[in-house]
N, C-alpha and C positions, 0 to 999 in steps of 0.2 A: 564918072559917076562913082561914088564911094562906096566900099562894102563897109555893112555895119554888120556885129554879128551879137546876136542876141545871146546873152545868159541867161542860165535856168537855175534853181537852186529846187531845193526840195525840203519839206516838211513830213513828218510824220508819229505813230504814234508807235512804240515797241510794246513787246511782247508783254514788258511787264506793266504797260498803261503810262508809261513817262511818254511826252512830247520829245521829238528829237527834231534838228534841222541841221542839212548838211552845210559844212564847212568850207566846200568846194563849189565852183560854178562850174556847169555842164553845158555841153550846146545840147539841140533839143533831143537828139538819137541817144547823145548818151544819156540823158536824164530821164527817156521814157526807160532806158535798159535798166537803168537803176533802179526805177520807180518799179518793174517788175521783180529784180532781185530782193527788194523790200520786202513787197507782198508776199514772195515766195519764203521768205523767213521769218512770217507771221505778222510783219507791222500793218496796222490797218490805219485809214485815214492819209493815206498818202496822196500829197498835192506835189505838181509840179507847177513854178510860179516863175513867170519872166523876173529877172533883177538887173539894175544897173551895175555896171563895171564897180567893184569895189565893194557892192552891198552884200550884205547876209541875211538872210531870215531869221525871225525870230521864232524859238518854237511854240 
């Protein structure tokens, strides 16, 4: 049985009100950790979304 890795990306609104998106893919624990960091820095509307390899989200 092959092992498949699911990648995740983040989108958020920064403290100035600008929409942002991650430029790297994360595994689930790393994405959740980064989400907590962003929220601690004042980001709002932080979402973690599954993505396909080579795909990145739009802000």
